[in-house]
LOVEX-495422 format. One record per residue (C-alpha): residue number from 1; x, y, z. Coordinates in nm, 3 decimals, decimal comma, m for minus. Each point is the difference from the previous one (the first is absolute). Layout:
BEGIN
NUM | X | Y | Z
...
END
This chain:
BEGIN
1 | m2,916 | m4,518 | m3,740
2 | 0,268 | 0,108 | m0,287
3 | m0,192 | 0,229 | m0,155
4 | m0,117 | 0,168 | 0,319
5 | 0,434 | m0,003 | 0,120
6 | 0,104 | 0,140 | m0,368
7 | m0,256 | 0,251 | 0,044
8 | 0,149 | 0,065 | 0,369
9 | 0,331 | m0,008 | m0,171
10 | m0,097 | 0,274 | m0,248
11 | m0,103 | 0,237 | 0,215
12 | 0,272 | m0,013 | 0,276
13 | 0,188 | 0,055 | m0,246
14 | m0,180 | 0,317 | m0,191
15 | m0,031 | 0,158 | 0,353
16 | 0,401 | m0,073 | 0,052
17 | 0,011 | 0,234 | m0,410
18 | m0,245 | 0,195 | 0,111
19 | 0,176 | 0,072 | 0,354
20 | 0,355 | 0,036 | m0,138
21 | m0,109 | 0,227 | m0,256
22 | m0,116 | 0,211 | 0,253
23 | 0,258 | m0,015 | 0,218
24 | 0,295 | 0,035 | m0,288
25 | 0,179 | 0,346 | m0,027
26 | m0,163 | 0,131 | m0,248
27 | 0,199 | 0,240 | m0,242
28 | m0,049 | 0,433 | 0,094
29 | m0,040 | 0,225 | m0,306
30 | 0,268 | 0,268 | 0,013
31 | 0,171 | 0,212 | m0,307
32 | 0,313 | 0,009 | m0,125
33 | 0,293 | 0,160 | m0,202
34 | 0,195 | m0,134 | m0,245
35 | 0,310 | 0,086 | 0,071
36 | 0,193 | 0,057 | m0,346
37 | 0,241 | 0,245 | m0,120
38 | m0,084 | 0,333 | m0,217
39 | 0,152 | 0,332 | m0,036
40 | 0,015 | 0,200 | 0,314
41 | 0,015 | 0,399 | 0,055
42 | 0,087 | 0,117 | 0,347
43 | m0,202 | 0,287 | 0,101
44 | m0,008 | 0,249 | 0,262
45 | m0,393 | 0,158 | 0,068
46 | 0,094 | 0,386 | 0,152
47 | m0,207 | 0,346 | m0,045
48 | 0,123 | 0,222 | m0,187
49 | m0,104 | 0,373 | m0,035
50 | 0,013 | 0,234 | m0,308
51 | 0,294 | 0,307 | 0,022
52 | 0,064 | 0,252 | m0,269
53 | 0,306 | m0,070 | m0,194
54 | 0,132 | 0,362 | 0,143
55 | m0,103 | 0,206 | 0,328
56 | 0,120 | 0,328 | 0,143
57 | m0,130 | 0,194 | 0,247
58 | 0,014 | 0,356 | m0,213
59 | 0,117 | 0,242 | 0,305
60 | 0,150 | 0,425 | m0,112
61 | 0,391 | 0,030 | 0,069
62 | m0,128 | 0,334 | 0,161
63 | m0,246 | 0,156 | 0,293
64 | m0,251 | 0,265 | m0,082
65 | m0,331 | 0,038 | m0,083
66 | m0,167 | m0,200 | m0,342
67 | m0,162 | 0,283 | m0,283
68 | m0,041 | m0,309 | m0,260
69 | m0,133 | m0,369 | 0,114
70 | m0,134 | m0,075 | m0,339
71 | m0,102 | m0,407 | 0,024
72 | m0,217 | m0,253 | 0,177
73 | m0,034 | m0,290 | 0,112
74 | m0,027 | m0,254 | m0,336
75 | 0,128 | 0,247 | m0,256
76 | 0,318 | m0,115 | m0,194
77 | 0,275 | 0,176 | m0,030
78 | 0,273 | 0,018 | m0,342
79 | 0,352 | 0,017 | 0,145
80 | 0,206 | 0,351 | 0,068
81 | m0,413 | 0,102 | 0,068
82 | m0,066 | 0,290 | 0,243
83 | m0,146 | m0,113 | 0,350
84 | 0,003 | 0,291 | 0,238
85 | 0,229 | 0,318 | m0,022
86 | 0,075 | 0,142 | 0,368
87 | 0,007 | 0,401 | m0,006
88 | 0,327 | 0,117 | m0,083
89 | 0,029 | 0,440 | 0,045
90 | 0,275 | m0,038 | 0,234
91 | 0,201 | m0,196 | m0,242
92 | m0,102 | 0,239 | m0,278
93 | 0,084 | 0,272 | 0,193
94 | 0,307 | m0,159 | m0,018
95 | 0,020 | m0,109 | m0,308
96 | 0,012 | 0,434 | m0,063
97 | 0,244 | 0,055 | 0,238
98 | 0,236 | m0,276 | m0,170
99 | m0,058 | 0,186 | m0,304
100 | 0,087 | 0,360 | 0,069
101 | 0,287 | m0,142 | 0,151
102 | 0,107 | m0,154 | m0,322
103 | m0,039 | 0,284 | m0,150
104 | 0,215 | 0,283 | 0,253
105 | 0,234 | m0,238 | m0,072
106 | m0,003 | 0,020 | m0,353
107 | m0,011 | 0,333 | 0,017
108 | 0,321 | m0,010 | 0,235
109 | 0,181 | m0,222 | m0,242
110 | m0,071 | 0,191 | m0,328
111 | 0,159 | 0,308 | 0,178
112 | 0,302 | m0,203 | 0,098
113 | 0,049 | m0,115 | m0,359
114 | m0,071 | 0,366 | m0,098
115 | 0,348 | 0,127 | 0,245
116 | 0,208 | m0,291 | m0,119
117 | m0,089 | 0,111 | m0,356
118 | 0,112 | 0,300 | 0,046
119 | 0,366 | m0,022 | 0,188
120 | 0,052 | m0,202 | m0,267
121 | m0,064 | 0,202 | m0,273
122 | 0,229 | 0,272 | 0,203
123 | 0,249 | m0,268 | m0,016
124 | 0,327 | 0,183 | 0,168
125 | m0,146 | 0,260 | 0,184
126 | m0,166 | m0,221 | 0,222
127 | 0,225 | m0,192 | 0,239
128 | 0,021 | m0,354 | 0,053
129 | m0,136 | m0,041 | 0,325
130 | m0,341 | 0,200 | m0,154
131 | m0,044 | m0,225 | m0,263
132 | 0,011 | m0,318 | 0,217
133 | m0,257 | 0,118 | 0,236
134 | m0,188 | 0,051 | m0,233
135 | 0,005 | m0,340 | m0,173
136 | m0,069 | m0,154 | 0,359
137 | m0,230 | 0,244 | 0,000
138 | m0,155 | m0,202 | m0,297
139 | 0,011 | m0,318 | 0,127
140 | m0,101 | m0,011 | 0,347
141 | m0,338 | 0,187 | m0,223
142 | m0,026 | m0,277 | m0,213
143 | 0,054 | m0,255 | 0,268
144 | m0,296 | 0,186 | 0,223
145 | m0,225 | 0,027 | m0,288
146 | 0,058 | m0,394 | m0,069
147 | m0,116 | m0,025 | 0,409
148 | m0,279 | 0,218 | m0,019
149 | m0,161 | m0,160 | m0,325
150 | 0,058 | m0,333 | 0,133
151 | m0,177 | 0,119 | 0,333
152 | m0,319 | 0,117 | m0,249
153 | 0,016 | m0,339 | m0,130
154 | m0,059 | m0,136 | 0,358
155 | m0,263 | 0,246 | 0,079
156 | m0,157 | m0,154 | m0,294
157 | 0,025 | m0,354 | 0,063
158 | m0,125 | 0,059 | 0,334
159 | m0,279 | 0,130 | m0,125
160 | m0,082 | m0,251 | m0,206
161 | m0,042 | m0,232 | 0,310
162 | m0,359 | 0,223 | 0,051
163 | m0,132 | m0,223 | m0,217
164 | m0,019 | m0,394 | 0,034
165 | m0,044 | m0,166 | m0,299
166 | m0,104 | m0,310 | m0,098
167 | 0,297 | m0,268 | 0,062
168 | m0,143 | m0,248 | m0,249
169 | m0,401 | m0,062 | m0,152
170 | m0,201 | m0,160 | 0,246
171 | m0,338 | m0,010 | 0,188
172 | m0,067 | 0,218 | 0,272
173 | m0,045 | m0,223 | 0,283
174 | m0,102 | 0,260 | 0,318
175 | 0,037 | 0,412 | 0,058
176 | 0,013 | 0,076 | 0,316
177 | 0,033 | 0,388 | m0,002
178 | m0,206 | 0,277 | m0,196
179 | 0,097 | 0,271 | m0,195
180 | 0,085 | 0,272 | 0,247
181 | 0,106 | m0,191 | 0,267
182 | 0,367 | 0,104 | 0,196
183 | 0,231 | m0,322 | m0,014
184 | 0,325 | m0,119 | 0,075
185 | 0,332 | m0,156 | m0,181
186 | m0,151 | m0,273 | 0,108
187 | m0,350 | m0,033 | m0,054
188 | m0,130 | m0,216 | m0,253
189 | m0,162 | 0,130 | m0,300
190 | m0,192 | m0,313 | m0,191
191 | 0,028 | m0,332 | m0,040
192 | 0,158 | m0,092 | m0,339
193 | m0,050 | m0,362 | m0,161
194 | 0,113 | m0,173 | m0,314
195 | m0,270 | m0,214 | m0,082
196 | 0,071 | m0,125 | m0,314
197 | 0,211 | m0,278 | 0,056
198 | m0,144 | m0,124 | 0,386
199 | 0,174 | m0,241 | 0,176
200 | m0,077 | m0,298 | 0,244
201 | 0,138 | m0,008 | 0,328
202 | m0,033 | m0,270 | 0,243
203 | 0,183 | m0,057 | 0,369
204 | 0,121 | m0,326 | 0,035
205 | 0,116 | m0,213 | 0,283
206 | 0,380 | m0,068 | 0,005
207 | 0,016 | m0,340 | 0,032
208 | m0,146 | m0,027 | m0,339
209 | 0,078 | 0,296 | m0,172
210 | 0,388 | m0,090 | m0,023
211 | m0,124 | m0,211 | m0,280
212 | m0,114 | 0,264 | m0,186
213 | 0,194 | 0,166 | m0,301
214 | m0,034 | 0,283 | m0,245
215 | m0,119 | m0,108 | m0,277
216 | m0,245 | m0,252 | 0,191
217 | m0,401 | m0,055 | m0,137
218 | m0,275 | 0,008 | 0,140
219 | m0,378 | 0,035 | m0,034
220 | m0,249 | 0,326 | 0,060
221 | m0,314 | m0,032 | 0,104
222 | m0,156 | 0,343 | m0,070
223 | m0,395 | 0,017 | 0,074
224 | m0,216 | m0,021 | m0,255
225 | 0,255 | m0,122 | m0,266
226 | m0,114 | m0,325 | m0,042
227 | 0,380 | m0,128 | m0,102
228 | 0,318 | 0,021 | 0,233
229 | 0,284 | 0,203 | m0,162
230 | 0,312 | m0,070 | 0,012
231 | 0,264 | 0,185 | 0,106
232 | 0,366 | 0,020 | 0,109
233 | 0,189 | 0,066 | 0,336
234 | 0,198 | 0,299 | m0,061
235 | 0,161 | 0,109 | 0,331
236 | 0,034 | m0,275 | 0,373
237 | 0,074 | 0,239 | 0,239
238 | 0,371 | m0,074 | 0,136
239 | m0,118 | 0,099 | 0,355
240 | m0,231 | m0,162 | 0,280
241 | m0,226 | 0,205 | 0,173
242 | 0,074 | m0,058 | 0,321
243 | m0,388 | 0,109 | 0,107
244 | m0,196 | m0,264 | m0,229
245 | 0,306 | m0,246 | m0,087
246 | m0,112 | 0,070 | m0,354
247 | 0,171 | 0,090 | m0,278
248 | m0,157 | 0,195 | m0,314
249 | m0,033 | m0,133 | m0,328
250 | m0,102 | 0,212 | m0,305
251 | m0,140 | m0,150 | m0,321
252 | m0,040 | 0,178 | m0,368
253 | m0,321 | m0,145 | m0,151
254 | 0,026 | m0,073 | m0,350
255 | m0,384 | 0,155 | m0,137
256 | m0,075 | 0,381 | 0,136
257 | m0,180 | 0,084 | 0,348
258 | m0,043 | 0,353 | m0,066
259 | m0,414 | m0,038 | 0,048
260 | 0,137 | m0,183 | 0,350
261 | m0,047 | 0,284 | 0,283
262 | 0,400 | m0,027 | 0,206
263 | m0,050 | m0,218 | 0,344
264 | m0,194 | m0,230 | m0,126
265 | 0,015 | m0,376 | 0,166
266 | 0,103 | m0,260 | m0,250
267 | 0,056 | m0,387 | 0,003
268 | 0,326 | m0,064 | m0,098
269 | 0,157 | m0,319 | m0,054
270 | 0,329 | m0,023 | 0,006
271 | 0,145 | m0,233 | m0,235
272 | 0,299 | m0,170 | 0,194
273 | 0,114 | m0,295 | m0,188
274 | m0,077 | m0,220 | m0,302
275 | 0,016 | m0,388 | 0,035
276 | m0,003 | m0,207 | m0,308
277 | m0,101 | m0,285 | 0,160
278 | m0,097 | m0,026 | 0,372
279 | m0,262 | m0,185 | 0,217
280 | m0,197 | 0,193 | 0,208
281 | m0,345 | m0,086 | 0,206
282 | m0,209 | 0,286 | 0,204
283 | 0,136 | 0,130 | 0,327
284 | m0,311 | m0,195 | 0,192
285 | 0,064 | m0,355 | m0,075
286 | 0,337 | 0,028 | 0,204
287 | m0,063 | m0,093 | 0,388
288 | 0,222 | 0,185 | 0,198
289 | 0,194 | 0,260 | m0,234
290 | 0,156 | 0,217 | 0,181
291 | 0,150 | m0,272 | 0,225
292 | 0,076 | m0,402 | m0,118
293 | m0,217 | 0,045 | m0,348
294 | m0,245 | m0,343 | m0,111
295 | m0,217 | m0,074 | m0,267
296 | m0,245 | m0,320 | 0,040
297 | 0,058 | m0,257 | m0,288
298 | m0,219 | m0,243 | m0,158
299 | 0,208 | m0,257 | m0,103
300 | m0,146 | m0,243 | m0,235
301 | m0,178 | m0,248 | 0,197
302 | m0,228 | 0,338 | 0,133
303 | 0,153 | 0,008 | 0,308
304 | 0,144 | 0,323 | 0,157
305 | 0,382 | 0,050 | 0,112
306 | 0,118 | 0,347 | 0,124
307 | 0,328 | 0,077 | m0,225
308 | 0,225 | 0,296 | 0,127
309 | 0,117 | 0,244 | m0,255
310 | 0,188 | 0,320 | m0,085
311 | m0,142 | 0,359 | m0,169
312 | 0,180 | 0,330 | m0,062
313 | m0,236 | 0,184 | 0,294
314 | m0,132 | 0,306 | m0,222
315 | m0,269 | 0,234 | 0,088
316 | m0,295 | m0,154 | m0,238
317 | m0,262 | m0,278 | m0,016
318 | 0,205 | m0,247 | m0,213
319 | 0,342 | m0,016 | 0,081
320 | 0,299 | m0,327 | m0,190
321 | 0,101 | m0,233 | 0,200
322 | 0,311 | m0,116 | m0,053
323 | 0,083 | m0,288 | 0,119
324 | m0,247 | m0,357 | 0,068
325 | m0,275 | 0,022 | m0,252
326 | 0,053 | m0,206 | m0,323
327 | m0,232 | 0,077 | m0,275
328 | m0,323 | m0,232 | m0,044
329 | m0,059 | 0,009 | 0,407
330 | m0,355 | 0,134 | 0,131
331 | 0,001 | 0,122 | 0,306
332 | m0,268 | 0,098 | 0,219
333 | m0,082 | 0,402 | m0,115
334 | m0,176 | m0,005 | 0,349
335 | 0,202 | m0,191 | 0,261
336 | m0,178 | m0,002 | 0,253
337 | m0,275 | m0,194 | m0,224
338 | 0,186 | m0,327 | 0,097
339 | 0,200 | m0,122 | 0,316
340 | 0,260 | m0,196 | m0,123
341 | m0,060 | m0,411 | m0,060
342 | m0,348 | 0,141 | m0,119
343 | m0,163 | m0,163 | m0,330
344 | m0,095 | 0,209 | m0,272
345 | m0,113 | 0,007 | m0,308
346 | m0,045 | 0,329 | m0,240
347 | m0,323 | 0,225 | 0,067
348 | m0,155 | 0,020 | m0,348
END
């Protein structure tokens, strides 16, 4: 009889233990992030494009017919090289007329000087008034000769405007006209660019551009190159483009980009700030990042609790927490993986 009661008691205890084991809440396996301090870099990722260091639309200062247009797209030119010549026949005629005018005045002046010399040689046999008139004729002749010579120089300078020369060494990017074409003074003959040291330009939202300064660092990823290139901010547009709400930022790349075509789109990471010791967590680990930011922390007993935080709101996948977390804490990598009060265990 006693043995039967003992067996029954043991059976009841086993069933109770089994029921408790089945009904007891099991710890949910989760992935966590260990909070710790480490050096942090705050970056801003934007798209940039290659732009020539210098770029200009070459125009002719005079209208007329193109008699020479020796270059084409892709040709390299040196500074001062002839780019185009406009028919200067009317100007050559003007130069000939100015030269003839100078020669005629030189004859007039030579005669005035001979007359003055003769009157001076006659001495008292010529009246004083006659001598003064001769001197005045020489002075006026000299002034007129200087004026006509200056006009000749000006006419020759105007003729030089019929030859268009390269303002700097570069590459012809475009030639929208052809030889023999009649052009206006506003016509574009070439688009010339200096590709020897191209820059990278990017449009940055005005909200974030306020933290950028010339001399700042950046990393530029160029298609076909395994590692990003270091770059330096050389210019930040002080004005905001009202149509886009952005400011232009230009960067100089440390390594040459002579083999990279102008206009190529690049990935640019602007380094806004470097912090020697900061707490950084993924933005995806934050609940309600736009309003009341919180993270879910796993306490020492394995229970999940919510904790409010503050962080530097920056358009990046990783953000810097300024309040609410201490080194050594563990937070849920996916805050939706377990609700507050849930008992969890670290996933292997």
